[in-house]
VOLO-521370 format. One line per field, with one value per residue (C-alpha): x, y, z; residue number from 1. Coordinates in steps of 0.25 Angstrom, whole numbers. Example, Ala and Ser with C-alpha at 12.3 -4.5 7.8 and 13.67 -1.06 7.14 Angstrom:
BEGIN
u	[49/55]
v	[-18/-4]
w	[31/29]
num	[1/2]
***
This chain:
BEGIN
u	[430/424/435/436/434/439/443/457/461/457/465/477/470/460/463/455/463/451/447/461/461/448/454/467/457/450/464/466/453/457/469/464/452/462/472/461/455/449/442/455/463/451/454/452/439/435/435/429/417/415/414/404/396/397/390/401/402/405/416/423/422/432/442/444/445/459/471/469/454/458/456/449/437/444/443/428/424/407/404/389/387/370/361/366/381/375/369/380/386/389/384/395/399/393/392/399/412/411/412/422/432/428/431/444/450/443/454/451/437/424/415/401/398/385/378/363/354/364/363/374/376/378/386/399/401/397/404/417/413/407/423/430/423/424/438/434/429/415/404/393/388/373/371/359/358/352/346/338/344/357/367/377/393/399/408/398/398/414/411/415/415/400/392/380/376/363/359/347/342/352/353/361/368/377/389/395/405/399/405/394/394/400/399/386/377/366/360/350/342/334/327/338/337/343/341/336/347/357/349/350/364/366/361/367/381/378/381/381/369/359/352/344/334/329/319/314/323/319/323/316/307/306/313/323/330/338/348/354/356/360/350/343/335/327/319/313/303/296/289/291/297/298/309/315/324/333/344/337/337/343/332/326/320/313/307/296/289/282/274/267/254/249/253/241/238/253/255/265/280/290/297/285/287/300/298/288/297/307/299/298/313/310/310/305/296/292/281/271/258/263/272/259/252/264/260/246/250/240/231/228/236/232/244/259/266/275/276/285/291/302/295/294/295/283/281/270/269/256/247/232/224/211/217/214/225/236/229/230/243/249/240/246/259/257/250/262/272/271/282/279/282/281/271/271/262/258/245/241/228/223/209/199/196/193/193/182/189/202/193/186/197/205/194/194/208/206/198/209/224/235/250/254/259/272/269/272/274/265/263/253/255/246/234/221/212/206/197/206/219/211/208/222/227/216/220/235/230/221/232/246/247/260/259/265/263/253/256/246/250/237/240/239/227/218/208/206/194/202/211/203/196/209/214/198/202/216/211/200/206/210/223/228/242/240/253/249/250/244/249/242/250/239/249/244/250/249/239/231]
v	[309/300/301/291/295/286/289/284/292/279/269/269/272/260/248/238/230/229/242/247/236/243/257/254/250/261/268/261/262/279/277/269/279/291/284/278/290/283/297/305/296/297/302/317/314/305/314/325/317/313/327/331/325/333/348/358/365/351/347/361/355/342/351/351/336/335/343/333/337/352/356/343/350/362/351/348/349/352/364/365/380/379/381/371/375/390/385/378/390/401/413/421/414/419/407/418/416/401/399/410/402/388/391/398/386/376/367/360/358/361/353/359/371/373/385/384/390/399/412/420/434/429/439/441/428/419/426/424/407/406/411/404/389/392/387/375/367/366/356/358/372/378/391/395/411/418/428/427/430/431/434/419/426/422/414/404/401/398/384/376/362/362/352/355/370/376/389/395/409/415/424/418/427/420/427/429/419/408/394/384/372/364/351/355/343/351/365/369/383/386/402/406/419/419/423/414/417/413/400/394/399/391/378/379/378/368/356/346/349/337/341/355/360/373/380/395/398/413/421/432/425/412/402/391/385/374/367/356/342/335/339/327/333/346/350/365/371/385/394/387/394/391/378/374/362/358/347/340/326/320/326/316/322/335/342/354/360/374/384/390/389/395/385/383/398/397/392/382/386/380/378/371/361/357/357/345/340/337/330/319/315/315/302/311/321/330/341/348/354/366/357/352/365/367/357/361/375/378/367/355/343/330/325/331/331/321/308/306/294/293/299/289/298/311/317/328/337/348/341/346/336/346/352/346/353/345/333/332/336/328/316/321/321/306/301/306/296/283/278/286/275/285/296/305/315/326/331/345/350/365/366/357/364/357/342/339/340/332/321/318/320/309/300/301/298/285/281/284/277/283/275/273/259/263/270/261/272/284/293/304/312/323/319/322/313/325/317/319/314/301/299/302/291/281/286/281/267/265/267/263/249/246/256/249/260/270/281/292/302/310/324/328/337/324/321/308/306/308/301/288/290/291/279/272/276/272/258/257/263/253/250/247/240/227/232/245/249/260/267/280/288/296/305/313/326/329/341/332]
w	[349/362/373/383/397/409/422/424/438/445/438/446/460/457/466/459/448/441/442/438/425/419/422/416/403/403/402/392/382/384/379/367/364/365/357/346/342/331/327/324/317/306/292/293/281/290/301/293/290/305/307/297/305/316/317/314/328/334/323/326/342/339/338/354/353/351/346/334/331/334/318/312/310/302/290/291/277/282/289/291/299/302/313/321/319/323/336/342/341/355/352/353/339/326/316/304/314/317/302/299/308/303/290/293/301/291/283/270/261/266/259/265/270/276/282/284/296/301/306/301/291/277/272/273/278/270/258/266/268/254/249/261/255/240/241/251/240/247/241/249/253/261/262/269/272/284/277/265/250/254/242/239/239/226/233/233/218/218/226/214/223/227/226/236/236/247/248/254/258/247/234/224/212/204/202/186/188/194/186/194/205/195/205/213/215/224/225/236/235/247/247/235/228/213/200/189/180/194/195/180/183/194/191/178/184/193/182/192/199/203/215/218/228/226/237/235/225/221/209/199/188/196/187/189/177/180/171/178/170/182/193/199/209/210/221/221/232/232/223/210/200/185/185/173/171/162/160/171/165/179/187/196/208/209/221/218/229/227/233/221/219/205/195/188/185/176/164/160/157/148/163/169/156/158/173/171/161/171/180/172/173/188/197/210/210/223/221/227/224/220/211/204/203/195/186/186/178/167/171/180/172/169/163/164/151/155/163/172/171/180/192/202/217/218/229/230/242/247/239/238/234/236/223/210/204/213/212/197/197/207/199/186/191/197/184/177/184/182/188/200/212/224/228/240/241/253/254/257/261/261/257/251/238/226/233/226/213/217/223/210/202/210/210/194/192/202/189/179/176/184/183/195/194/200/212/226/236/240/251/254/266/272/267/276/269/258/247/237/245/247/233/229/238/231/218/220/228/214/204/210/207/213/227/239/249/252/263/266/278/283/287/301/299/296/305/310/303/291/294/295/282/276/281/278/264/261/266/257/245/232/230/216/223/232/238/243/256/265/274/281/291/301/304/318/322/338/334/323]
num	[1/2/3/4/5/6/7/8/9/10/11/12/13/14/15/16/17/18/19/20/21/22/23/24/25/26/27/28/29/30/31/32/33/34/35/36/37/38/39/40/41/42/43/44/45/46/47/48/49/50/51/52/53/54/55/56/57/58/59/60/61/62/63/64/65/66/67/68/69/70/71/72/73/74/75/76/77/78/79/80/81/82/83/84/85/86/87/88/89/90/91/92/93/94/95/96/97/98/99/100/101/102/103/104/105/106/107/108/109/110/111/112/113/114/115/116/117/118/119/120/121/122/123/124/125/126/127/128/129/130/131/132/133/134/135/136/137/138/139/140/141/142/143/144/145/146/147/148/149/150/151/152/153/154/155/156/157/158/159/160/161/162/163/164/165/166/167/168/169/170/171/172/173/174/175/176/177/178/179/180/181/182/183/184/185/186/187/188/189/190/191/192/193/194/195/196/197/198/199/200/201/202/203/204/205/206/207/208/209/210/211/212/213/214/215/216/217/218/219/220/221/222/223/224/225/226/227/228/229/230/231/232/233/234/235/236/237/238/239/240/241/242/243/244/245/246/247/248/249/250/251/252/253/254/255/256/257/258/259/260/261/262/263/264/265/266/267/268/269/270/271/272/273/274/275/276/277/278/279/280/281/282/283/284/285/286/287/288/289/290/291/292/293/294/295/296/297/298/299/300/301/302/303/304/305/306/307/308/309/310/311/312/313/314/315/316/317/318/319/320/321/322/323/324/325/326/327/328/329/330/331/332/333/334/335/336/337/338/339/340/341/342/343/344/345/346/347/348/349/350/351/352/353/354/355/356/357/358/359/360/361/362/363/364/365/366/367/368/369/370/371/372/373/374/375/376/377/378/379/380/381/382/383/384/385/386/387/388/389/390/391/392/393/394/395/396/397/398/399/400/401/402/403/404/405/406/407/408/409/410/411/412/413/414/415/416/417/418/419/420/421/422/423/424/425/426/427/428/429/430/431/432/433/434/435/436/437/438/439/440/441/442/443/444/445/446/447/448]
***
């Protein structure tokens, strides 16, 4: 709230009539500012919405503006306690005591409660806070434990208005009386320990779930069974486990990034086949080299058992073009997506193993028919000018008849000569599309 500050001491003593006039005008303006306090006269819900854009500490400090503003903050529906909030506290105050006071004075519903990146004693505080919040119609709840594998209090599982739940660094054990989160639309689990049976029950009792993000979830047998008929987006990262997706007819976007590196030694399972079958209904897929090795379980694929006719956007990260298995899997995935429109690939250079094999394979593929008639946008980043990388680019230019833009971004480790050669080759490659525009971005770091 901005206050007008104008010196009034000279209004009566000033002998200049013009100055007296202006001072009178300033005094009139002050009265107008005081009488026309537009913010204070706004409806409560609008004031609450304005306050949501301020850090919580600043919201509480509005209580000193005036008597009317003294308790406006107590109806604030969004409470965010994070690292920024904790840093704003004086050393003599603990974040636990402040949260207790704020909750004690709070009135009305609490739509959002965020507690993350803060250093506090998890127990017994979190147990008391969740007990209090369970009766306040919380719709968005985010809890980030400062210590790993902290058991979540059973009060969490009594929230019946949740629409978004974010849990990190906790241990989940569902109570027998758990009835489910019937309104939950989004679930984020990060570094969570949960038994397979509890995970299966948790998902099955969220009938409205649409978005799910799972990062480094640990259980005894390494299996995630997901039965979510309304699921639209599924993201997974970590050591890939057995993922069984059921009733996922609405799934359109999937992201799988894994660190597991031993798929070529494993035989395909029924869960693997069900996951690959789900890929057939996706419109957007993000994955990495680990997932491509998953596709190669049991041998290098030449053709996948299903065509991904709905897939329009494909993003592949950390692809090692010097490894023939990853090259074949990437090309197999592209070949099985006849309606692909956007392709983004991030290259990764670890060694020069099998480089000649990959190069010869890509050269041979340039003579075969590959359906890329719908591909319009391509971006390949972090390439260093290795021969298989350039042959892959050449292959795309030869087969993408509707290509509009090909963007190539060099890696910072590429030498000056390699960058120059990349540019010369890109210009010389034949383009099947007369409208194809090639953009070469030379990323130069200060230390390169």
